C-alpha positions as YAML, in Angstrom:
chain: A
units: angstrom
residues:
- id: 1
  name: MET
  ca: [18.44, -10.58, 7.94]
- id: 2
  name: PHE
  ca: [21.60, -11.11, 5.88]
- id: 3
  name: PHE
  ca: [22.28, -14.53, 7.37]
- id: 4
  name: LYS
  ca: [18.62, -15.53, 7.08]
- id: 5
  name: ARG
  ca: [18.72, -14.81, 3.36]
- id: 6
  name: LEU
  ca: [22.04, -16.61, 3.06]
- id: 7
  name: ARG
  ca: [20.50, -19.71, 4.62]
- id: 8
  name: GLN
  ca: [17.62, -19.50, 2.15]
- id: 9
  name: ASP
  ca: [20.05, -19.22, -0.75]
- id: 10
  name: ILE
  ca: [21.95, -22.26, 0.48]
- id: 11
  name: SER
  ca: [18.69, -24.21, 0.88]
- id: 12
  name: ALA
  ca: [17.72, -23.29, -2.68]
- id: 13
  name: ALA
  ca: [21.07, -24.53, -3.98]
- id: 14
  name: ARG
  ca: [20.70, -27.76, -2.02]
- id: 15
  name: ALA
  ca: [17.18, -28.29, -3.39]
- id: 16
  name: ASN
  ca: [18.04, -27.58, -7.03]
- id: 17
  name: ASP
  ca: [21.53, -29.05, -7.45]
- id: 18
  name: PRO
  ca: [21.83, -32.83, -7.05]
- id: 19
  name: ALA
  ca: [25.62, -32.44, -6.96]
- id: 20
  name: ALA
  ca: [25.48, -30.46, -3.71]
- id: 21
  name: ARG
  ca: [26.71, -32.63, -0.84]
- id: 22
  name: SER
  ca: [26.57, -30.29, 2.13]
- id: 23
  name: ASN
  ca: [25.68, -26.76, 3.19]
- id: 24
  name: LEU
  ca: [29.33, -26.09, 3.97]
- id: 25
  name: GLU
  ca: [30.38, -27.06, 0.45]
- id: 26
  name: ILE
  ca: [27.74, -24.72, -1.00]
- id: 27
  name: PHE
  ca: [28.79, -21.85, 1.26]
- id: 28
  name: LEU
  ca: [32.47, -22.22, 0.38]
- id: 29
  name: THR
  ca: [32.39, -23.07, -3.33]
- id: 30
  name: TYR
  ca: [29.16, -21.98, -5.04]
- id: 31
  name: SER
  ca: [29.71, -18.81, -7.05]
- id: 32
  name: GLY
  ca: [25.97, -18.16, -7.34]
- id: 33
  name: VAL
  ca: [25.59, -18.01, -3.57]
- id: 34
  name: HIS
  ca: [28.64, -15.75, -3.28]
- id: 35
  name: ALA
  ca: [27.32, -13.42, -6.00]
- id: 36
  name: LEU
  ca: [23.97, -13.03, -4.25]
- id: 37
  name: SER
  ca: [25.66, -12.27, -0.94]
- id: 38
  name: TRP
  ca: [27.85, -9.60, -2.54]
- id: 39
  name: HIS
  ca: [24.79, -8.23, -4.31]
- id: 40
  name: ARG
  ca: [22.94, -7.71, -1.05]
- id: 41
  name: ILE
  ca: [25.86, -5.69, 0.29]
- id: 42
  name: ALA
  ca: [25.98, -3.63, -2.92]
- id: 43
  name: CYS
  ca: [22.20, -3.17, -2.86]
- id: 44
  name: ARG
  ca: [22.30, -1.84, 0.70]
- id: 45
  name: LEU
  ca: [25.04, 0.64, -0.25]
- id: 46
  name: TYR
  ca: [23.04, 1.69, -3.32]
- id: 47
  name: LYS
  ca: [19.97, 2.41, -1.18]
- id: 48
  name: MET
  ca: [22.18, 4.50, 1.10]
- id: 49
  name: ARG
  ca: [23.06, 6.59, -1.99]
- id: 50
  name: LEU
  ca: [26.64, 5.33, -1.93]
- id: 51
  name: LYS
  ca: [26.24, 4.41, -5.58]
- id: 52
  name: LEU
  ca: [29.89, 4.50, -6.61]
- id: 53
  name: LEU
  ca: [30.87, 2.25, -3.72]
- id: 54
  name: ALA
  ca: [27.97, -0.05, -4.60]
- id: 55
  name: ARG
  ca: [29.20, -0.35, -8.18]
- id: 56
  name: ILE
  ca: [32.73, -1.06, -6.96]
- id: 57
  name: VAL
  ca: [31.39, -3.90, -4.82]
- id: 58
  name: SER
  ca: [29.33, -5.29, -7.69]
- id: 59
  name: GLN
  ca: [32.32, -5.18, -10.05]
- id: 60
  name: HIS
  ca: [34.46, -6.94, -7.45]
- id: 61
  name: ALA
  ca: [31.79, -9.63, -7.22]
- id: 62
  name: LYS
  ca: [31.79, -9.91, -11.02]
- id: 63
  name: ARG
  ca: [35.56, -10.48, -11.07]
- id: 64
  name: MET
  ca: [35.29, -13.06, -8.30]
- id: 65
  name: THR
  ca: [32.26, -15.00, -9.60]
- id: 66
  name: GLY
  ca: [31.75, -14.19, -13.28]
- id: 67
  name: ILE
  ca: [28.22, -13.00, -12.44]
- id: 68
  name: GLU
  ca: [27.24, -9.37, -13.00]
- id: 69
  name: ILE
  ca: [24.30, -8.02, -11.00]
- id: 70
  name: HIS
  ca: [23.51, -4.33, -10.92]
- id: 71
  name: PRO
  ca: [23.24, -3.07, -7.31]
- id: 72
  name: ALA
  ca: [19.71, -1.76, -7.94]
- id: 73
  name: ALA
  ca: [18.32, -5.10, -9.13]
- id: 74
  name: LYS
  ca: [15.70, -6.65, -6.83]
- id: 75
  name: ILE
  ca: [16.41, -10.30, -6.11]
- id: 76
  name: ALA
  ca: [14.37, -12.23, -3.56]
- id: 77
  name: SER
  ca: [15.78, -14.73, -1.12]
- id: 78
  name: GLY
  ca: [15.96, -18.34, -2.23]
- id: 79
  name: VAL
  ca: [17.07, -17.66, -5.80]
- id: 80
  name: PHE
  ca: [19.61, -20.15, -7.17]
- id: 81
  name: ILE
  ca: [22.19, -19.19, -9.80]
- id: 82
  name: ASP
  ca: [23.60, -22.50, -11.06]
- id: 83
  name: HIS
  ca: [27.24, -22.37, -12.29]
- id: 84
  name: GLY
  ca: [26.63, -18.70, -13.04]
- id: 85
  name: ALA
  ca: [29.39, -17.84, -15.51]
- id: 86
  name: GLY
  ca: [28.20, -15.07, -17.81]
- id: 87
  name: VAL
  ca: [24.94, -14.31, -15.99]
- id: 88
  name: VAL
  ca: [23.93, -10.63, -16.33]
- id: 89
  name: ILE
  ca: [21.08, -9.01, -14.37]
- id: 90
  name: GLY
  ca: [20.19, -5.41, -15.21]
- id: 91
  name: GLU
  ca: [19.41, -2.42, -13.04]
- id: 92
  name: THR
  ca: [15.60, -2.61, -12.98]
- id: 93
  name: ALA
  ca: [15.30, -6.40, -13.14]
- id: 94
  name: GLU
  ca: [13.32, -8.25, -10.49]
- id: 95
  name: VAL
  ca: [13.60, -11.95, -9.66]
- id: 96
  name: GLY
  ca: [11.15, -13.82, -7.44]
- id: 97
  name: THR
  ca: [11.93, -16.45, -4.83]
- id: 98
  name: GLY
  ca: [12.58, -20.01, -5.92]
- id: 99
  name: THR
  ca: [13.72, -19.02, -9.41]
- id: 100
  name: VAL
  ca: [16.70, -20.81, -10.97]
- id: 101
  name: LEU
  ca: [19.08, -19.01, -13.35]
- id: 102
  name: TYR
  ca: [21.56, -21.02, -15.38]
- id: 103
  name: GLN
  ca: [24.89, -19.96, -16.86]
- id: 104
  name: GLY
  ca: [24.97, -17.39, -19.63]
- id: 105
  name: CYS
  ca: [21.44, -16.09, -19.17]
- id: 106
  name: THR
  ca: [20.68, -12.37, -19.37]
- id: 107
  name: LEU
  ca: [17.94, -10.27, -17.83]
- id: 108
  name: GLY
  ca: [18.59, -7.17, -19.88]
- id: 109
  name: GLY
  ca: [17.18, -4.22, -21.73]
- id: 110
  name: THR
  ca: [16.53, -3.61, -25.43]
- id: 111
  name: GLY
  ca: [17.89, -0.10, -25.88]
- id: 112
  name: LYS
  ca: [18.54, 3.18, -24.13]
- id: 113
  name: GLU
  ca: [15.14, 3.56, -22.48]
- id: 114
  name: THR
  ca: [14.88, 5.04, -19.00]
- id: 115
  name: GLY
  ca: [12.75, 3.85, -16.11]
- id: 116
  name: LYS
  ca: [11.67, 0.22, -15.86]
- id: 117
  name: ARG
  ca: [13.45, -1.39, -18.78]
- id: 118
  name: HIS
  ca: [14.41, -4.86, -17.53]
- id: 119
  name: PRO
  ca: [12.33, -8.00, -16.96]
- id: 120
  name: THR
  ca: [10.31, -8.99, -13.93]
- id: 121
  name: VAL
  ca: [10.69, -12.73, -13.34]
- id: 122
  name: GLY
  ca: [8.10, -14.34, -11.09]
- id: 123
  name: GLU
  ca: [8.51, -17.03, -8.46]
- id: 124
  name: HIS
  ca: [9.81, -20.56, -9.12]
- id: 125
  name: CYS
  ca: [10.76, -19.85, -12.73]
- id: 126
  name: VAL
  ca: [13.57, -21.49, -14.70]
- id: 127
  name: ILE
  ca: [15.74, -19.39, -17.01]
- id: 128
  name: SER
  ca: [17.89, -21.90, -18.89]
- id: 129
  name: ALA
  ca: [21.47, -21.61, -20.12]
- id: 130
  name: GLY
  ca: [22.09, -18.85, -22.63]
- id: 131
  name: ALA
  ca: [18.53, -17.51, -22.54]
- id: 132
  name: LYS
  ca: [18.00, -13.78, -23.07]
- id: 133
  name: VAL
  ca: [14.99, -12.13, -21.44]
- id: 134
  name: LEU
  ca: [14.93, -8.55, -22.69]
- id: 135
  name: GLY
  ca: [12.90, -5.45, -21.99]
- id: 136
  name: ASN
  ca: [10.19, -4.44, -19.55]
- id: 137
  name: ILE
  ca: [8.31, -7.72, -19.72]
- id: 138
  name: THR
  ca: [6.97, -10.19, -17.18]
- id: 139
  name: VAL
  ca: [7.75, -13.88, -16.87]
- id: 140
  name: GLY
  ca: [4.89, -15.44, -14.94]
- id: 141
  name: ASP
  ca: [5.26, -17.69, -11.91]
- id: 142
  name: TYR
  ca: [6.48, -21.25, -12.59]
- id: 143
  name: ALA
  ca: [7.33, -20.41, -16.22]
- id: 144
  name: LYS
  ca: [10.27, -22.02, -18.01]
- id: 145
  name: VAL
  ca: [12.49, -20.39, -20.61]
- id: 146
  name: GLY
  ca: [14.38, -22.82, -22.83]
- id: 147
  name: ALA
  ca: [18.12, -22.74, -23.45]
- id: 148
  name: GLY
  ca: [19.17, -20.09, -25.94]
- id: 149
  name: ALA
  ca: [15.70, -18.56, -26.19]
- id: 150
  name: VAL
  ca: [15.25, -14.84, -26.77]
- id: 151
  name: VAL
  ca: [12.18, -13.62, -24.90]
- id: 152
  name: LEU
  ca: [10.76, -10.27, -26.01]
- id: 153
  name: LYS
  ca: [7.14, -10.58, -24.86]
- id: 154
  name: ASN
  ca: [5.34, -11.46, -21.64]
- id: 155
  name: VAL
  ca: [5.34, -15.13, -20.68]
- id: 156
  name: PRO
  ca: [2.16, -16.53, -19.06]
- id: 157
  name: PRO
  ca: [2.40, -18.34, -15.71]
- id: 158
  name: HIS
  ca: [3.22, -22.08, -15.95]
- id: 159
  name: ALA
  ca: [4.24, -21.66, -19.62]
- id: 160
  name: THR
  ca: [7.27, -23.07, -21.42]
- id: 161
  name: VAL
  ca: [8.83, -20.88, -24.13]
- id: 162
  name: VAL
  ca: [11.54, -21.77, -26.65]
- id: 163
  name: GLY
  ca: [13.11, -20.37, -29.79]
- id: 164
  name: VAL
  ca: [14.25, -17.10, -31.32]
- id: 165
  name: PRO
  ca: [12.11, -15.14, -30.82]
- id: 166
  name: ALA
  ca: [10.63, -17.22, -28.02]
- id: 167
  name: ARG
  ca: [7.17, -18.72, -28.48]
- id: 168
  name: VAL
  ca: [4.94, -20.58, -26.06]
- id: 169
  name: VAL
  ca: [4.94, -24.35, -26.62]
- id: 170
  name: LYS
  ca: [3.38, -25.54, -23.36]
- id: 171
  name: ILE
  ca: [1.18, -24.22, -20.60]
- id: 172
  name: GLY
  ca: [0.85, -26.34, -17.49]
- id: 173
  name: GLY
  ca: [2.47, -29.27, -19.26]
- id: 174
  name: ASN
  ca: [-0.05, -29.24, -22.13]
- id: 175
  name: ALA
  ca: [1.20, -28.55, -25.66]
- id: 176
  name: VAL
  ca: [-0.27, -25.48, -27.36]
- id: 177
  name: PRO
  ca: [0.91, -25.73, -31.00]
- id: 178
  name: ASP
  ca: [-1.68, -23.23, -32.23]
- id: 179
  name: LEU
  ca: [-0.84, -20.42, -29.81]
- id: 180
  name: THR
  ca: [-0.15, -17.30, -31.86]
- id: 181
  name: GLN
  ca: [2.56, -15.63, -29.76]
- id: 182
  name: GLU
  ca: [5.42, -15.05, -32.24]
- id: 183
  name: LYS
  ca: [4.57, -18.35, -33.88]
- id: 184
  name: GLY
  ca: [6.03, -17.39, -37.28]
- id: 185
  name: ASP
  ca: [9.71, -17.40, -38.12]
- id: 186
  name: PRO
  ca: [10.49, -13.99, -39.69]
- id: 187
  name: TYR
  ca: [13.52, -15.38, -41.54]
- id: 188
  name: LEU
  ca: [11.50, -18.24, -43.01]
- id: 189
  name: THR
  ca: [8.78, -15.79, -44.06]
- id: 190
  name: ALA
  ca: [11.32, -13.56, -45.82]
- id: 191
  name: ILE
  ca: [12.91, -16.54, -47.59]
- id: 192
  name: CYS
  ca: [9.50, -17.75, -48.80]
- id: 193
  name: LYS
  ca: [8.71, -14.32, -50.22]
- id: 194
  name: LEU
  ca: [12.07, -14.19, -52.01]
- id: 195
  name: ARG
  ca: [11.47, -17.66, -53.44]
- id: 196
  name: GLU
  ca: [8.03, -16.63, -54.75]
- id: 197
  name: ARG
  ca: [9.56, -13.53, -56.31]
- id: 198
  name: ALA
  ca: [12.26, -15.62, -57.97]
- id: 199
  name: PHE
  ca: [9.65, -17.99, -59.42]
- id: 200
  name: ALA
  ca: [7.69, -15.01, -60.82]
- id: 201
  name: LEU
  ca: [10.83, -13.53, -62.41]
- id: 202
  name: GLU
  ca: [11.80, -16.88, -63.93]
- id: 203
  name: ALA
  ca: [8.33, -17.24, -65.44]
- id: 204
  name: ARG
  ca: [8.54, -13.74, -66.87]
- id: 205
  name: LEU
  ca: [12.00, -14.41, -68.29]
- id: 206
  name: ALA
  ca: [10.79, -17.63, -69.91]
- id: 207
  name: GLU
  ca: [7.92, -15.70, -71.52]
- id: 208
  name: LEU
  ca: [10.30, -13.09, -72.92]
- id: 209
  name: GLU
  ca: [12.61, -15.79, -74.32]
- id: 210
  name: LYS
  ca: [9.67, -17.50, -75.97]
- id: 211
  name: ASN
  ca: [8.53, -14.24, -77.59]
- id: 212
  name: THR
  ca: [12.07, -13.59, -78.83]
- id: 213
  name: GLU
  ca: [12.31, -17.04, -80.38]
- id: 214
  name: ASN
  ca: [8.99, -16.45, -82.18]
- id: 215
  name: GLY
  ca: [10.28, -13.18, -83.57]
- id: 216
  name: ASN
  ca: [7.99, -11.12, -81.44]
- id: 217
  name: GLY
  ca: [9.98, -8.83, -79.19]
- id: 218
  name: GLU
  ca: [6.90, -7.18, -77.77]
- id: 219
  name: ILE
  ca: [6.81, -7.06, -73.99]
- id: 220
  name: LYS
  ca: [3.34, -7.28, -72.51]
...
């Protein structure tokens, strides 16, 4: 079973990385493949209730590859972690087959909740460099998360999400500019409100100055 999954991981790397020249090169040099192999050993130990030993193995893998995967995370065969530096996958995260994870992405939690608190990523998804997928949410099959996006809500299948917080911009290749999922920018909204308040205060100040100049200090 271990070697079958290893072959699937190598095939996934070969299919997704145009720089890969041979299976042997992938087996010897690809940190993503190494991290997944170490993870399967750690996962088996974790299921055997050898949790401390499992964490030791996972931390060794982190030092060797720069990829941190909790031993309890569920990762299917055929996942490809490209480059991998800085990738973090939390305890209750799940990743489906065919998914590609790029460097710096995080499948993490949003606080100190217990139970299922990490994302479930479907099959054949793409989590781009630096993306953060946080909380007990679902990323649907064939979805794409843009680089640097922060995903806090469920992503529909075949959707493309970008931004902070992430919003859906495409579904099945078709643009959806009017989709309401986190469409507004909270910072822009706050700035607009502050600007309106400043305009109101300036108008009020101008009125007071005019009354003062006319010798009428009365404030309405």
